[in-house]
N, C-alpha and C positions, 0 to 999 in steps of 0.2 A: 755686517750688522751683528751686534753683540748678542750673546746668549743670555736670556733672563732665567737664572736658576731660581728654584723655589727653595726657601728655607723655612723650616718649622721651628719656632722658638719654643723650647721646652727646658725647664729647670733641671738641675742635677738630680734631685730626688725622683722626679717623674721619669728622668732618663734611666736611672737605675731600676726603677719599677718596670719600665718598658723592656729593658734587657732581660730582666728576670722572667717576666711573663712570656717573652718571646722564646727563651731557651726551654721553658717548661711546657709550652703549649703542645698538646697532643693532636688537636684538631687542625687539619690543614688550612681551613678557611680562616680560623683565628690567627694562625701563624702568618698567613699571607697579609692580613690587615695590619698586624703589628709590624711586619716587615716593611710595609709601605711607610709607616711612621719612622722607622729606623733610617731608611734611605733619605727621607725628607729632612731629617735632622742634620744631615751632612751638609746641605746647602750647595751641593756640587752638580745637581742635575735639574733639568727642566721637568715640568709635569709629564710631558710626553716621554722623556727618558725614564722617569720613575715608573710609569706604566709599563714601558717595555722591559725594564729590568725585573719587575715583579710579576710580569705576565698577566696584568690586569688591564681593564679598559681605562681610558683617561677619565671617563665620567665617574667610575667607581672610586678612583683615586681622589678626585675632587670631593666626592661625597664624604669619604672617610676623613679627609683632612678638615673639611668643614665641620663635621660632627665633633672633632677634637677641639678646634679653635673656638667653637661656640660654647665651650664650658662643659662639655659632656665628659671629657677625659677619656682614658683608655677604655673604660666600661662602655661608653657610648659608641666607640669605634668597633668593638668586638660584638656588641649586642646585635642579635638578628631576630626578626619576627618569627614567633613560634609557629610551627605547622598548624593550620586550621584557624589561626587567629584572624586571617583575612577572609571576609565573607563576600561572596559574589552577589550582586543585586538580583541575579537569577534564582537565588535561593528562596526568595519571597514566595510564599504559597500562592498568592494571587497571580503573580507573574507566571509561574509554572502552569497553573490551571488554565489561564487564558491562552498561553502559548501552545499548550497541548491541544486545546480546543480548536485553535486555528489550524494546527497540523492535521487533526482528524478530519477537518472540513476541506483539506486540500487547498488552503488559501495561498500557499507559497509555491512558486515554480522554481525559485532559486534561493540560495542562502542569503543573497543580497537583499531580497525582498523581506525575508524574516528579520534581517539586521535593521532595515529601514523601519519596519513596523515596531520593533522594540524601542527604537530611538524616538519615534513619533508618539507612541502610546505611553511609554513609561520613562522616557528620558534616559534609557540604558544604552550606552555606546559600547559595543563589543566588537572585537576583531572577528573577521570571517572565520579564523581558526577556531575561536570559541563558539561561534554559531554552529559550525560543523560538529563540534564536540557534543553540543546539546542535542542536535538533530540525530546524530548517529549513535552516540554512546548512551545518552540518557534516555531519549525518547524511542530509541530503536527504529527511527524513521528511515525510509528509503524512497527514491524516486519511483513512482508507479504511474501507470496510465489510468486515469479515472474513467469510469463508465459514464457515458453521456446519459443524462436524465432530462426528460421533456420539461420545459418550463412550467407546464400546467400540472405537473405531478403534485398530488396532495399527500404529504407524509402522514397526516392524520388518518387518511383513508386506508393506508397500508396498515397502520397500527390497529385500526378498528377491525379490519378484515382478519388479522391474525388473532385478535382478542375474541372474536365471535365465531371463528371457523368451527370450533368444536360444537357449539350450539347449533350452527347451521347444518352440520352433518347429522347431528342427532335429530333434527326436526324433519329430515327427508322421509317421505313415505316409503320406507324400505320393507321388504318381506324378510323378516329376521330369520326365516328358515332357509334362506338362500345365502350363499357366500357373497361377500361384498368386495368389489374391486374398485379401487380409486386410481384414476388415471390423470396424469398431467399431459395436456395436449397443446399442439401448436402446428403451424404450417410454415414452410420455407419455400421460397422460389429459387429454382435452379435453372440456369440457362446456358446457352452456347457461348455467350460472351466470356472470354477467358478471365478467370479470377486470378489476379496477380498478387502474390504475397511474398514476404521475405524468404530467402533461402540461404543456405550456407555457401560461402565462397571464400577463397583464399584472399588474404589482404593484398590490396593493390590490383586485384583482378575484377573487372567490371563484367557481371553476368549479363548476357544478351538473351532475351527470352522471346520466342515467337508466340504471338497470340492472335486471336481472331475476334472480329466484331460481328456477331450474329445475334440479332434480337429475336430469338426464339426461346421460349422457356415453358416449364411446367411446374407443378407444385407437389411437394412431398408433404402429405399429412402424416403426422407422427404422434403416438401416444405411448407413454411409459407407465407401467403399473408400479406403484411405489412399494408394495409389499412383496410381490412375487418376482419382480424384475422382468416381467414380460414386456416385450416390445411389439407394437402393432403399427405398421406403416402402410400407406397407399399412395401410389403415383397417379396424380390426377391432372387433367389438362388445364384446369383453372380453379377458381374459388367462387362459390355462390351458395345460397341456402340449400339448393337441391343437392349439390355435390357434398356439402357438409352432412346433410341428412344421410346420404348413402354411406358416408364414412361411419357415422354413428350406428347405422344398421349393421354394417359389417363388423364393427367393434363388438356389438352386443352378440352377434352370431358366433364370435370366436369362443364364447363361453355362455351358452344359452341359459344355463341354470343359475347364473349369477346376477346380482344387482350391480350395475356399472355407474359409477359416479365420475363425471368428467369435469376437471378443473381447467378452465381456459380463459382467454382474455375476452374483451367485449367487442371483437371485430363484427362488422355489419353482416357478415355472412355466417355468423354463429347463432344458433338457436338460443332464444331467451325464454326462460321459464315464465309461463303465464302469457307469452306472446305467440310462440310457435309450438306446434305439436312435436313431441319427441317419440322415438321408438320405445316400445315396451321395455320396462326395467332399465331405462337410461335416465339419469338425472344429471343436470349441469349446474355448476357453481361458477359464477363470473368473478374474475380477479378485478381488483381496483384499476381504474384507468391509468395508463402510463407507468405500469409497474412490471416490466418484463423480468426484473430480477427475482420476482417471486416464482417464476415458472422455470423449473430446472430442465425442462425438455429442450430449452434453447441451447443447452450445452451440446446436445446432439448435433445441431446444425453447425456449430463451430468445429466439431470433430470431422464432420463430413466435408466441410469446405476446406479444411486443412489438408485432407487427403486428395481432394480433386483440384486444388489450385495449381496454377502454372502448367496446366495441361490443355490440349486442344481436343474437343470432341466434335467430330463432323456432324453428327445427328443427335437428336434427342434420345434415340434408342441407345446410342453409344453411351450417352450420359447416364441413362437409366441403368444400363448394365454395370457401369462403374459404381453407381450408388448401391445397387444390390450387393455387389462384392464387398463394399465397405460395411454394409449393414449386417453381414454375416457374423461379425464379431459380437453383435448384440443379441445373437441367439442364445448366448450364455447369460443366464440371469445375473450371475455375480458381476459381469461386466456392466450391465445396465444399472445395478444397484451402486456400483462404484461410481458410475457417471452421475447418478442422482445425488450422491453424497448425503449430507444431512443438513437440515435447516429447521427453523421453528415451524414453518408451515408443514413440511413433510412429517415432522415428529407428531404434530397435532393430528394430522390426517391419518397417519398410520395407527396411532393410538385409538382414534375414533372408530376405525374399521374393525377393531377387535372387540368392541363393546357388544 
């Protein structure tokens, strides 16, 4: 089968101009494009051979030859789009705003889902490489494990609580001659059923962990004082109104000369203002329903469970001794304050306690 060589028809004047521009070209890409035209003028090579000789792709060779033949001349062949001239559809402010809003809400598990949403919502078709660029480089996003939130949670209730917390604290019947202590409080159940969590292991090695199933447990009541960093805990056999009152009485007795404000959730075994009697100089503020993220004392339970996981405790006494050992670190106020961190609620409460 014969070879079909490509020949570019070019007049003598244009050929002279081509040779002159090729010899004087300083830019490598311009010289390459003009070199393609020079080879094509010879009429001795196929398109594939021209591409191979010049080190270009067959598609690029065809585009440059087409640009010349359609009347653009040499200028059309060497012309290139200026940097920044091409605009991405993602540059639109509306697209960026809605895309960032979806990311902030955790709407996408994979880049493919983001790709499909852009196509269906705005008709924008981007390669996955471009999607990853926008996710990682532009929005600084990363895969994170979301915190579950109850379906009945009311975001407006959380906002209202934070907006009125200062006024609520100011309205409490406090003796201003006494120091004020503000505690964040919660309970956690600890049992003999082995808590299994991830651990370090060498690649290719499957870790085998002994564990036990014993359905015996007790409760750790805990409170952290947001200004001084004091930690107060009690190990209790269960939870009910009587046990909770005992905890509040012991908390008040830890500093008898102070006014104690306890911020906690609305559990059924927690005393309610106006419904249950409270120990002297103890005041309670209830968090909005289904808002555990507002209570920083929950970080304490995560720390303790990380320390006690993947271990077997034969009895509740053994478990209690292990908890006491881990809690020794929180005898240092700076460790407790580090655990509490900072948040809008803590900042408001801490400021109010100094009024």
